[in-house]
C-alpha angles and dihedrals in degrees: 000000000000132000119201134190127182126199110197133200093003108175100241128096117256093233092059094042091050089059091062094039091056087059096057101032109125098008129127111271095242093049089045096052090045089052095049093046092063095037111108096216128105092230090059093067092046093049093046089056093050091048092047087052092052089051089052089049088052092054090061088068115073093205097064120085103217092203091063101053126124135170109271097173134007122170137164120216128185119261130194116311127227113228116210134170125228121197117239139184126305091015098302127133133206132206119250115197114203104196127207134200141223107213118199123185124183120193126198136175124259 
C-alpha cells in the first residue's frame, strides 16, 4: 500500500529543491526526517513537512505499518512562476522570475 502527499506552489526553485530530494530518495522515513532536520538548506524544511504529511496520510489506513515506510518516489516539478521587474541603469528594466515548485512524495512499505 502506498501513501502520498503533494505540496503545491512552494516558493523554492525546483533546481534547489531537487538537490535535497536526491539525498533522501529511497531512505527509510525516520532516517530521512532526521537527516532533513539537521540539513542547513531551505528545501530541507519544506521536504520534511511534505514527508511528515505523507506519514500522517499513511496512518489513516489500518493496513499500513508506519514503522516500515520508506520513500518510494520523491519528485519536484516546476510550478507557476512569479514575474517581477527590477529597475536597472539608464531607465531600463530587467525581468526577475521567482520560481515555485510542486513537491510529490510517495511512501511504501518495505
